[in-house]
C-alpha positions in Angstrom: -48.6 -12.4 -38.8 -45.5 -12.2 -41.4 -45.6 -15.7 -43.6 -47.9 -16.5 -46.7 -50.7 -14.2 -46.9 -53.8 -16.2 -46.7 -53.0 -19.4 -44.6 -54.6 -19.9 -41.4 -51.3 -19.7 -38.9 -51.4 -21.5 -35.4 -49.5 -22.0 -32.3 -48.3 -25.2 -33.8 -46.7 -23.9 -37.1 -44.9 -20.5 -37.4 -44.6 -18.9 -40.7 -41.0 -18.4 -42.0 -39.9 -14.9 -43.4 -37.9 -13.5 -46.2 -34.9 -12.7 -43.4 -35.0 -16.6 -42.1 -31.9 -18.7 -42.4 -31.4 -22.6 -41.7 -31.9 -23.7 -37.9 -30.2 -26.2 -35.8 -32.6 -28.8 -36.7 -32.0 -28.9 -40.1 -28.6 -29.5 -39.8 -29.7 -32.0 -37.3 -31.5 -33.4 -39.9 -28.9 -33.5 -42.5 -26.9 -36.1 -40.3 -28.9 -38.7 -41.3 -28.1 -38.2 -44.7 -24.1 -38.5 -44.1 -25.4 -41.6 -43.3 -27.1 -42.1 -46.3 -24.1 -41.2 -48.7 -21.4 -42.8 -46.9 -24.4 -46.7 -47.3 -24.5 -45.4 -50.9 -20.8 -45.7 -51.2 -19.9 -48.8 -49.4 -23.1 -50.1 -51.2 -21.6 -49.2 -54.2 -18.1 -50.4 -53.7 -19.3 -54.0 -53.0 -20.8 -54.1 -56.3 -18.2 -51.8 -58.5 -20.3 -52.9 -62.0 -22.0 -50.4 -64.5 -25.3 -51.8 -62.6 -23.9 -51.3 -59.1 -23.1 -48.1 -60.3 -26.5 -47.4 -61.7 -28.2 -48.8 -58.7 -26.5 -46.2 -56.6 -27.3 -43.2 -58.7 -30.5 -44.2 -58.8 -30.6 -44.5 -54.8 -28.8 -40.8 -54.7 -31.6 -39.5 -56.5 -34.2 -41.0 -54.6 -32.2 -39.6 -51.6 -32.0 -36.7 -53.2 -36.0 -35.9 -53.5 -36.6 -37.6 -49.6 -34.2 -34.3 -48.7 -35.3 -31.6 -50.6 -39.3 -32.1 -49.7 -38.3 -31.2 -45.7 -35.9 -28.3 -47.3 -38.9 -26.6 -49.2 -40.8 -27.2 -46.2 -38.3 -25.4 -43.7 -38.4 -22.2 -46.6 -42.2 -21.8 -45.5 -42.2 -22.4 -41.8 -39.7 -22.2 -38.8 -38.3 -25.7 -38.7 -37.5 -25.2 -34.6 -41.1 -24.1 -33.7 -44.1 -25.3 -32.9 -44.9 -29.1 -33.9 -42.3 -28.9 -36.9 -39.6 -30.7 -34.6 -41.6 -34.0 -34.2 -42.4 -33.4 -37.7 -38.7 -33.8 -38.4 -38.2 -36.5 -35.7 -40.8 -38.7 -37.7 -38.9 -38.1 -41.2 -35.7 -38.7 -39.8 -36.4 -41.8 -38.2 -38.6 -43.2 -41.5 -35.4 -42.0 -43.2 -33.1 -43.6 -41.4 -34.9 -47.3 -41.6 -34.9 -47.0 -45.8 -31.5 -46.2 -45.4 -30.9 -49.4 -43.4 -32.9 -50.8 -46.3 -30.7 -49.9 -49.0 -28.8 -53.0 -49.1 -32.1 -54.8 -49.6 -33.8 -52.2 -51.4 -33.4 -54.5 -54.8 -33.7 -57.9 -53.6 -34.6 -59.3 -49.7 -32.5 -61.6 -47.9 -33.6 -65.0 -46.6 -35.3 -64.3 -43.4 -36.5 -61.2 -42.2 -38.6 -58.2 -43.1 -38.9 -58.2 -46.8 -36.4 -55.2 -48.1 -37.9 -53.5 -50.8 -40.9 -53.3 -48.8 -39.9 -51.5 -45.9 -37.6 -49.3 -48.1 -40.5 -48.3 -50.5 -43.1 -48.0 -47.4 -40.5 -45.1 -45.4 -39.4 -43.6 -48.4 -43.3 -43.1 -49.2 -43.5 -41.7 -45.6 -40.6 -38.9 -45.8 -41.8 -37.8 -48.8 -45.5 -37.9 -47.8 -45.3 -36.0 -44.3 -43.9 -32.8 -45.9 -46.7 -32.8 -48.3 -49.2 -33.4 -45.5 -47.8 -30.1 -43.7 -48.4 -28.1 -46.5 -51.8 -30.1 -47.2 -53.0 -28.3 -43.8 -51.4 -25.3 -44.1 -53.1 -24.7 -47.8 -56.5 -25.0 -46.3 -57.4 -21.6 -45.9 -56.3 -19.9 -49.4 -57.6 -20.9 -53.3 -54.2 -20.7 -54.7 -52.3 -22.8 -51.9 -54.7 -25.5 -52.2 -54.0 -25.5 -56.2 -50.7 -26.0 -55.7 -50.9 -28.9 -52.9 -53.2 -30.6 -55.5 -50.7 -30.3 -57.8 -48.1 -31.5 -55.4 -50.3 -34.1 -54.2 -51.0 -35.1 -57.1 -47.3 -36.0 -58.0 -46.4 -37.6 -54.9 -49.4 -40.4 -55.6 -47.7 -41.3 -59.1 -44.4 -41.2 -57.2 -45.4 -43.2 -54.4 -47.8 -45.9 -56.4 -44.6 -46.3 -58.4 -42.2 -47.1 -55.8 -44.7 -49.2 -53.8 -45.4 -51.2 -57.3 -41.4 -51.6 -57.7 -41.2 -53.1 -53.9 -44.5 -55.3 -55.1 -44.9 -56.4 -58.2 -42.0 -57.2 -59.9 -41.1 -59.9 -57.5 -44.0 -61.8 -58.5 -43.2 -61.9 -62.3 -39.8 -62.1 -62.7 -36.7 -64.1 -62.0 -34.0 -62.0 -59.7 -32.2 -60.2 -62.5 -35.6 -59.4 -63.9 -36.8 -58.3 -60.8 -33.8 -55.8 -60.3 -34.3 -54.8 -64.3 -38.0 -54.2 -63.5 -37.6 -52.6 -60.4 -34.7 -50.3 -61.4 -37.4 -49.2 -64.4 -40.1 -48.2 -62.1 -37.6 -46.4 -59.7 -36.5 -44.5 -63.2 -40.3 -43.5 -63.7 -40.8 -42.4 -60.7 -37.9 -40.2 -60.8 -39.0 -39.1 -64.4 -42.4 -38.1 -62.7 -40.7 -36.0 -60.5 -38.7 -34.0 -62.9 -41.6 -33.1 -65.4 -43.8 -32.6 -63.0 -42.1 -29.8 -61.7 -40.6 -28.7 -65.2 -44.2 -28.7 -66.2 -45.6 -26.6 -63.0 -43.3 -23.6 -64.6 -42.8 -22.2 -60.9 -46.1 -22.1 -59.9 -46.3 -25.2 -57.5 -43.1 -23.6 -55.7 -42.6 -21.0 -53.1 -39.8 -19.6 -52.3 -40.0 -17.7 -49.0 -36.9 -17.0 -48.0 -33.9 -17.0 -50.5 -30.9 -17.1 -48.1 -32.6 -20.4 -46.4 -33.6 -21.7 -49.8 -29.4 -20.7 -50.7 -28.0 -21.9 -47.4 -30.0 -25.1 -46.9 -28.7 -26.6 -50.6 -25.3 -25.4 -49.7 -24.9 -27.1 -46.1 -25.9 -30.6 -48.4 -23.5 -30.2 -50.9 -21.1 -29.3 -47.4 -22.8 -33.3 -46.3 -21.2 -34.4 -49.2 -17.8 -33.0 -49.3 -17.6 -34.2 -45.7 -18.3 -37.7 -46.4 -15.6 -37.8 -49.0 -13.5 -37.0 -46.0 -15.0 -39.5 -44.2 -14.7 -42.2 -47.1 -11.0 -41.3 -46.8 -10.7 -42.1 -43.3 -12.9 -45.5 -43.7 -10.6 -46.4 -46.9 -7.2 -46.5 -45.0 -7.6 -49.7 -43.1 -7.3 -48.5 -39.8 -10.6 -50.3 -38.3 -8.5 -53.5 -39.2 -5.2 -52.5 -37.6 -3.0 -52.4 -40.6 0.2 -50.0 -40.6 0.5 -46.6 -41.5 2.7 -46.0 -44.3 3.9 -43.1 -46.8 1.6 -44.5 -49.0 -1.2 -44.2 -47.0 0.0 -40.5 -45.7 0.5 -39.4 -49.2 -2.8 -40.3 -50.8 -4.5 -39.5 -47.5 -3.0 -35.7 -48.4 -3.6 -35.7 -51.9 -7.4 -36.7 -51.4 -7.8 -33.9 -48.7 -6.2 -31.6 -51.5 -8.4 -32.2 -54.2 -11.8 -32.2 -51.1 -10.5 -28.9 -50.6 -10.3 -27.5 -54.3 -14.0 -28.8 -54.6 -14.8 -26.7 -51.5 -13.1 -23.8 -52.6 -14.2 -23.8 -56.2 -18.1 -23.5 -54.8 -18.1 -21.8 -51.6 -15.4 -19.2 -51.6 -17.5 -17.1 -54.3 -20.3 -19.2 -56.3 -22.2 -20.3 -53.6 -22.5 -16.1 -52.5 -22.9 -15.2 -56.3 -25.8 -17.9 -57.0 -27.7 -16.2 -53.6 -27.4 -12.8 -54.1 -28.4 -13.8 -57.9 -31.6 -15.4 -56.4 -32.2 -12.5 -54.1 -32.7 -10.1 -56.7 -35.0 -12.2 -58.5 -38.0 -9.8 -57.3 -40.6 -11.5 -59.0 -42.1 -14.7 -57.4 -42.4 -16.9 -60.3 -38.4 -15.8 -61.8 -37.3 -16.9 -58.5 -39.1 -19.7 -58.0 -37.9 -21.2 -61.5 -34.5 -20.1 -60.9 -34.7 -21.9 -57.6 -35.5 -25.2 -59.0 -33.0 -25.2 -61.9 -30.2 -23.9 -59.9 -30.6 -25.3 -56.8 -33.5 -28.7 -57.1 -32.3 -29.9 -60.0 -28.4 -28.9 -60.5 -27.8 -29.5 -56.9 -28.1 -33.0 -57.5 -25.0 -34.0 -59.7 -23.3 -31.0 -57.4 -24.1 -33.7 -54.8 -23.3 -37.0 -56.4 -19.6 -36.2 -58.1 -18.3 -35.6 -54.8 -20.2 -39.2 -53.7 -18.6 -40.7 -56.8 -15.0 -39.2 -55.7 -15.2 -40.7 -52.4 -16.6 -44.1 -54.3 -13.4 -43.7 -56.0 -11.0 -42.4 -53.2 -12.5 -45.7 -50.8 -11.6 -48.4 -53.5 -7.9 -46.3 -53.9 -7.1 -46.2 -50.1 -8.2 -50.1 -49.1 -5.5 -50.9 -52.2 -3.0 -48.6 -50.8 -3.6 -49.4 -47.0 -2.4 -53.1 -47.7 1.1 -54.0 -46.3 2.0 -55.5 -49.9 1.1 -52.9 -51.8 3.7 -52.0 -54.0 5.6 -48.7 -53.7 3.2 -46.1 -55.5 0.2 -48.7 -55.8 -0.5 -51.1 -58.5 -3.2 -49.4 -61.5 -6.6 -48.1 -60.8 -9.2 -50.6 -61.9 -11.3 -48.7 -64.4 -14.4 -48.7 -62.2 -12.0 -46.8 -59.5 -10.3 -44.3 -62.4 -13.9 -43.6 -63.7 -15.7 -42.6 -60.6 -12.9 -41.0 -59.3 -12.1 -38.9 -62.0 -15.9 -38.8 -63.2 -16.7 -37.6 -59.6 -14.7 -34.4 -60.3 -15.6 -33.8 -63.7 -19.0 -33.9 -63.0 -18.8 -31.7 -60.1 -16.6 -29.0 -62.1 -19.2 -29.3 -65.2 -22.0 -28.6 -62.8 -20.3 -25.3 -62.0 -20.1 -24.5 -65.7 -23.6 -25.4 -66.2 -24.7 -23.3 -62.9 -22.6 -20.3 -64.2 -24.0 -19.9 -67.1 -27.8 -20.5 -65.9 -27.8 -18.2 -63.1 -24.9 -15.8 -64.2 -24.6 -15.8 -67.6 -20.9 -17.0 -66.9 -18.9 -18.9 -69.5 -16.4 -20.4 -66.7 -13.6 -21.5 -69.4 -11.0 -22.6 -67.1 -13.2 -25.0 -65.4 -14.6 -26.4 -68.6 -11.2 -26.8 -70.1 -10.5 -29.0 -66.8 -13.3 -31.3 -67.5 -12.2 -31.7 -71.1 -8.2 -32.2 -69.7 -9.4 -35.0 -67.3 -11.4 -36.8 -69.8 -8.2 -36.7 -72.0 -5.8 -38.0 -69.1 -7.8 -40.8 -68.0 -6.3 -42.7 -70.6 -2.7 -41.9 -69.0 -3.9 -41.9 -65.5 -5.0 -46.0 -66.3 -1.6 -46.8 -67.2 0.1 -45.0 -63.6 0.5 -46.2 -60.4 -2.7 -45.2 -58.4 -1.1 -43.0 -56.3 0.5 -41.5 -59.5 -3.6 -41.4 -60.8 -4.5 -39.5 -57.6 -1.4 -36.7 -58.0 -2.3 -36.1 -61.3 -5.9 -35.7 -60.6 -4.6 -33.1 -57.6 -2.7 -31.0 -59.8 -5.3 -30.6 -62.3 -8.2 -29.8 -59.5 -5.8 -27.2 -57.7 -4.1 -25.7 -61.0 -7.4 -25.2 -62.3 -8.9 -23.6 -58.9 -6.1 -21.1 -58.9 -6.5 -20.1 -63.0 -10.4 -19.7 -62.1 -9.9 -17.7 -58.9 -7.7 -15.7 -61.0 -10.1 -15.1 -63.7 -12.7 -14.4 -61.7 -11.6 -11.9 -59.7 -13.3 -8.7 -60.2 -16.6 -10.9 -59.6 -14.7 -12.3 -56.4 -14.6 -9.1 -55.4 -17.7 -7.9 -55.8 -19.4 -10.7 -54.3 -17.2 -11.2 -51.5 -17.7 -7.1 -50.8 -21.6 -7.2 -51.0 -21.4 -10.4 -48.7 -19.3 -9.3 -46.1 -21.6 -5.8 -46.2 -24.5 -8.2 -45.5 -22.8 -9.9 -42.8 -21.4 -7.0 -41.1 -25.0 -5.3 -41.2 -26.8 -8.4 -39.9 -24.3 -8.8 -37.0 -24.6 -4.9 -35.9 -28.1 -5.1 -36.2 -28.2 -8.5 -33.7 -25.9 -6.7 -31.5 -28.0 -3.7 -31.3 -31.6 -5.8 -30.9 -29.5 -8.3 -28.1 -28.5 -4.6 -26.4 -31.9 -3.4 -26.0 -33.6 -6.9 -25.0 -31.1 -9.3 -23.1 
């Protein structure tokens, strides 16, 4: 049977293949993370301080590793076959509960269950279930067992730190000290995740299908961009039945334009070029390291950028929707300006780093845009909020146009290959269906 050699496959688990693509079950699984990103945005908006932002980013990183575990599992086995749907439903339920516990992840409210402990236990379950499936698959192969021991060891250390963050600080410190200690332990858990993956040098990574790996990570970027659109809708005050105004319409239109520009910057050509580079990496260890660096590591800031943008848009739209808001809005608070411009800059800067790491391209228009956003921030701080958003919109759209023009040759080659692959796949599927259906 196709799949990883040496593995004892059964009807309960079916192996993936080099041509595997994302399943509908995996898309269903990602719906939980739509809610997660919205929750991170809402909780950070309720505490617009440096500590609140740090807490939100740490929770984002924890969410990322929870998502990455199931994405890696779906690359090796078929997520919609055998017992895997029930594995997905279990992890979805645990993920949904720890997302519900986010508001109390740092400090329990009076009454009810201990929020930090609920968060930690459910997070541990989400991280442990894919590792347990990998362990079951590794029972018949010595090399896979060695990889499993490495991954399991890392998971145990991370789980111990997360559970310790929930249990230890409340007995040792006051409320500010408890939150600080919890943050420190969570940061230590994240450090173990990242440094352990680096130390493995690709030996603990398996990329069965380059297409599936690229598609899964592109989809979570799409989820993050979609969450920004949702933030636009939730931030206009319609739920409170506030009147619709031209300021709201202009702000919403500009917000959609910015998100559309970010979509184009990644999906029009760049995502296709990354996937094609991953396909061309034939050596398993080279492909594993490329997949780790370009996707597991660098796609986290690519997801965090739109979430920060959503946070800024939420604050801006909340103010704009007020009936007594001045024309053009008031000046943006420093926090809202930071996450609004900073989220876009983080996203674009990540594209620059990705372009160099994978394609060895210096994407100077995008890099110049990042520098320009930093230079324009003091000016934007003195402008009405609609003008600051309009300035951001003009800069992003101009950057996309210039970068697309500069990449014209690359764009033509990459999209031609992608279209040829799509047409060949469609022809092959049509032939098969004509014979068998």
